[in-house]
MARLUM-91242 format. One record per residue (C-alpha): residue in one letter; x, y, z. Coordinates in steps of 0.2 Angstrom, whole numbers, padded with zeros to 4 digits, always signed. Example, Ala and Ser with C-alpha at 12.3 -4.5 7.8 and 13.67 -1.06 7.14 Angstrom:
# MARLUM-91242
A+0062-0022+0039
S+0068-0005+0036
***
This chain:
# MARLUM-91242
M+0158+0329-0417
I+0137+0331-0417
R+0129+0320-0430
I+0112+0325-0436
A+0102+0316-0446
L+0090+0327-0458
D+0075+0322-0467
G+0077+0330-0485
F+0059+0324-0492
G+0052+0332-0479
S+0045+0351-0481
D+0035+0357-0493
K+0049+0364-0506
A+0060+0349-0501
P+0075+0349-0503
E+0081+0365-0507
P+0078+0372-0490
E+0084+0356-0482
V+0102+0358-0492
A+0101+0375-0489
G+0098+0374-0471
A+0111+0362-0467
I+0124+0370-0478
A+0122+0385-0466
A+0124+0373-0449
V+0138+0366-0454
E+0146+0382-0461
S+0144+0391-0443
N+0149+0376-0432
K+0164+0365-0435
D+0158+0352-0424
L+0143+0346-0434
E+0140+0334-0449
I+0122+0332-0456
I+0117+0317-0465
I+0103+0320-0478
T+0092+0306-0482
G+0082+0305-0498
D+0084+0305-0518
E+0104+0303-0520
T+0105+0307-0538
V+0093+0325-0534
L+0101+0330-0515
K+0119+0329-0526
D+0112+0338-0538
V+0104+0354-0526
I+0122+0352-0514
Q+0133+0355-0529
K+0121+0370-0535
N+0123+0378-0516
N+0139+0377-0521
Y+0146+0367-0505
R+0163+0358-0507
G+0164+0351-0488
S+0163+0336-0483
R+0153+0337-0467
I+0138+0336-0476
K+0132+0316-0481
I+0120+0307-0490
V+0111+0293-0486
N+0099+0287-0499
A+0081+0286-0497
P+0070+0282-0514
E+0053+0284-0504
R+0044+0300-0497
I+0032+0301-0487
T+0017+0314-0491
M+0004+0323-0480
H-0010+0312-0486
D-0001+0294-0480
S-0008+0286-0466
P+0004+0287-0451
S+0002+0267-0446
A+0003+0264-0466
V+0020+0273-0466
V+0025+0263-0453
R+0022+0245-0462
N+0024+0249-0481
K+0037+0264-0482
K+0053+0259-0472
N+0064+0266-0487
S+0057+0281-0485
S+0069+0297-0481
M+0062+0301-0463
R+0060+0283-0459
V+0080+0280-0464
A+0084+0296-0456
Y+0077+0289-0438
E+0085+0270-0441
L+0100+0282-0444
V+0099+0286-0426
K+0093+0270-0419
N+0108+0262-0426
K+0118+0277-0416
E+0126+0284-0434
A+0118+0299-0430
D+0112+0308-0414
A+0097+0318-0418
I+0083+0316-0432
I+0076+0332-0439
S+0062+0333-0451
A+0048+0346-0456
G+0037+0331-0464
N+0020+0324-0460
S+0021+0327-0441
G+0008+0309-0439
A+0020+0300-0447
S+0037+0307-0437
L+0027+0303-0422
A+0023+0284-0424
I+0040+0279-0434
A+0047+0287-0417
M+0037+0276-0406
F+0040+0261-0417
V+0058+0266-0421
F+0064+0272-0404
K+0050+0267-0392
R+0048+0277-0378
I+0057+0281-0363
K+0054+0271-0346
G+0040+0279-0338
I+0031+0289-0350
D+0016+0282-0357
R+0010+0298-0370
P+0026+0306-0379
A+0024+0324-0384
I+0028+0338-0395
A+0035+0355-0386
T+0035+0370-0394
I+0041+0388-0391
M+0028+0402-0388
P+0035+0422-0388
A+0029+0427-0374
V+0033+0444-0362
G+0052+0444-0358
G+0057+0428-0367
Y+0046+0415-0372
T+0035+0401-0365
V+0034+0383-0367
L+0017+0374-0374
I+0018+0355-0369
D+0009+0346-0379
A+0006+0356-0397
G-0004+0340-0406
A+0005+0324-0403
N-0009+0319-0390
V-0028+0323-0395
D-0037+0313-0380
V-0027+0311-0362
K-0027+0306-0345
P-0024+0315-0329
Y-0007+0307-0328
H-0004+0310-0344
L-0001+0330-0343
A+0008+0326-0326
E+0021+0317-0338
F+0018+0331-0352
A+0021+0343-0334
I+0039+0334-0330
M+0046+0334-0348
G+0042+0352-0351
S+0049+0360-0337
E+0066+0348-0340
Y+0064+0356-0359
A+0060+0375-0352
S+0076+0372-0339
F+0086+0369-0355
M+0080+0383-0368
K+0078+0396-0355
G+0094+0393-0344
I+0085+0393-0327
K+0082+0377-0313
N+0066+0376-0309
P+0052+0383-0321
K+0038+0388-0316
I+0021+0377-0323
G+0006+0381-0324
I-0009+0371-0332
L-0021+0379-0345
S-0040+0380-0340
N-0054+0394-0342
G-0047+0401-0323
E-0034+0403-0311
E-0046+0397-0298
S-0046+0379-0291
S-0062+0377-0295
K-0062+0382-0313
G-0057+0369-0326
N-0065+0352-0331
D-0062+0335-0324
L-0049+0332-0332
T-0039+0345-0326
R-0045+0346-0309
E-0038+0328-0307
A-0020+0334-0316
Y-0019+0347-0304
G-0019+0336-0290
I-0005+0327-0297
I+0005+0336-0301
K+0003+0348-0286
N+0012+0332-0277
T+0029+0333-0288
D+0043+0340-0285
L+0039+0353-0298
N+0037+0371-0297
F+0021+0371-0299
Y+0011+0387-0300
G-0008+0379-0303
Y-0021+0383-0315
V-0018+0397-0330
E-0027+0404-0343
G-0023+0407-0361
R-0017+0426-0361
E-0002+0417-0346
I+0004+0407-0361
F+0010+0427-0367
N+0013+0436-0354
G+0028+0426-0346
K+0017+0424-0329
V+0023+0404-0330
D+0037+0394-0339
V+0027+0379-0347
V+0008+0379-0351
V+0002+0360-0350
C-0014+0356-0361
D-0021+0342-0369
G-0013+0339-0389
F-0031+0346-0397
T-0029+0361-0386
G-0012+0364-0389
N-0011+0363-0407
V-0025+0374-0409
I-0018+0388-0400
L-0001+0384-0410
K-0011+0386-0427
A-0021+0401-0423
S-0005+0411-0415
E+0004+0406-0429
T-0009+0414-0441
L-0012+0428-0430
A+0006+0436-0432
E+0005+0433-0451
T-0011+0442-0449
I-0003+0457-0439
F+0010+0460-0452
S+0000+0459-0466
L-0014+0472-0460
L+0003+0482-0454
R+0009+0484-0472
E-0008+0488-0477
E-0009+0501-0465
I+0011+0509-0468
N+0007+0511-0488
K-0009+0520-0486
S+0000+0536-0481
F+0017+0546-0481
M+0017+0549-0463
A+0011+0530-0461
K+0028+0527-0472
L+0042+0539-0460
G+0034+0532-0442
F+0038+0515-0451
F+0055+0518-0454
M+0057+0528-0438
A+0051+0511-0431
R+0059+0500-0442
K+0071+0492-0429
S+0058+0488-0414
L+0047+0480-0428
K+0061+0468-0435
K+0064+0464-0417
F+0044+0461-0415
K+0043+0450-0431
K+0060+0442-0425
L+0051+0435-0407
V+0035+0431-0416
D+0041+0422-0431
H+0042+0402-0428
N+0056+0401-0441
E+0068+0408-0427
Y+0062+0391-0416
G+0066+0380-0431
G+0059+0361-0423
A+0048+0357-0408
P+0056+0342-0400
L+0042+0326-0400
L+0047+0322-0378
G+0048+0304-0369
V+0055+0294-0385
N+0071+0285-0381
G+0079+0296-0393
A+0081+0316-0401
A+0069+0318-0412
F+0061+0337-0421
I+0047+0340-0429
A+0050+0355-0441
H+0034+0366-0447
G+0029+0358-0466
G+0033+0376-0473
A+0051+0378-0463
S+0063+0390-0472
A+0080+0385-0473
K+0084+0397-0460
A+0072+0387-0451
L+0079+0373-0451
T+0096+0378-0447
S+0089+0382-0429
A+0079+0368-0428
I+0097+0358-0432
L+0107+0372-0418
V+0093+0367-0405
A+0093+0348-0408
K+0115+0350-0407
H+0109+0356-0389
F+0098+0345-0383
V+0108+0330-0387
E+0123+0340-0378
K+0114+0342-0364
G+0107+0324-0360
I+0088+0332-0359
N+0082+0312-0361
V+0093+0305-0346
N+0088+0323-0336
I+0068+0318-0341
S+0069+0300-0337
Y+0077+0303-0320
K+0064+0314-0317
I+0049+0304-0321
E+0056+0289-0311
A+0061+0302-0295
N+0042+0306-0297
A+0034+0289-0302
K+0022+0288-0286
N+0016+0304-0285
I+0011+0302-0302
G+0003+0284-0299
Y+0014+0275-0307
***
């Protein structure tokens, strides 16, 4: 039985999406148990409204909530009874196998670093996120955990991203690229040029530099960058997908022929929407901490949280953190430790 700790008061519309997502997850997986943290009275009421009568969703009372305005450092010091902190502590104490939160991502990173600590050999944990691409998807790392990085941090991200892509895509030797302003070795800046030399000497399947378009054309499996750049790409991509469908709806409603064309192409459009919808991928793992932690979107739907729970379950079953630890140790000299 895999046990997932779910921050019950993380998302913008909490706790309704968390409860509904948890119910859908346990009803589709008999070997799964969800522990929801948060205000016990409220959670019991929402679970009852959703007509869940089973025994594989449990509640652990956590009276405090973390808001999007809370300082990460202040949260670690002052909100020890928050739904997020309690969920992390459940994993630390072996009462759960993984934690998922759709709350303040900065607070989640700070708590993870404080409660879980880092995997030996990892200086900076990073967020790995799934980006839609031709033929499947690309892993983008870092997607927001580290604004300022050093070259060897990008090498750590490459190793962690490789292991995650191998898990997600079912391939043995994912192709790695460093995001730059051109594919030529003369491109980039001091950070990427030095990182290029480090990663080239590891045992990774290193492609070299890639441009922004390679995130989406499927040329590589993993794109490595600093967290500032990665987060800008992530937010812009999510907004672009929403804008495309908004503009498409406007055009469809302009004429009968457009509506007819939509009717004829609706199956293909639904597949496309599924490919670019972040709700399909659920949560992004925080790689490099000594525990399984997933960060979900603040606006996560019940469907997104169900997806996050199932990905977290498989992440634990495959022992991804153990694989990362082995890979980091094997490449320690090449990285420069």
